[in-house]
N, C-alpha and C positions, 0 to 999 in steps of 0.2 A: 659668231654664234648664230645658230638657226633654231627657231622654235616652230614646230609643226602643229597645226590645229586641224581637227576633223570638222568639216562643215558640210552643208548642203550646197550643191552647185546652184548659182544664181540663174543659170541658163536652163537646166533640165531638172533640177531637184535631186539628182543622184548624189551619193556620198562623194565628196571632193576633199582636197587638201589646200590649206592656206599656209604658206611658209613666210615667216617673219625673219628676214635676213638683216641682222643688226648692223654689222660693219658698213654695209652699203646703203642702209636705210631704205630697203625695198620690201614690198609685200607681193608675193606671187601666189595667185589663186589658180588652181588647175583642176580639171575634171577629166579623168580617163574615159568616161562613158561617152561624152559628147564632144570632146576635144576643146573645151573652153579654156582660155588662158587670159589672165589679166595681171600685168605687172604694174604696180604703182609705187610712187615715192612715198614712204611712210611719213616723211616730214611735211611735204607740201600737198599730198593727195593727187598730184598730177599723174596721168596715165603715161607710162613709158612705152608699153606694148600691149596690144589687145588682139585677141582672135576669138570670135564666137560664131561658129557656124549656126545659121538659122536666125540670127539677130541682124536685122538690116538697119543701116543708118538712114535717118530722114534726109530727104533731099531739099 
């Protein structure tokens, strides 16, 4: 089962979607405007995959 939530993108603030994928215990947040993507484990909160153009990791 999959639940879809309308949210604001944490990267650019545009309308985005958050998918709660229950059998796999995943949460996928994506924005079509800035190409943001974040997939996390719903149970542990660990990041599985992330892509956010314009956000740079600290060195």
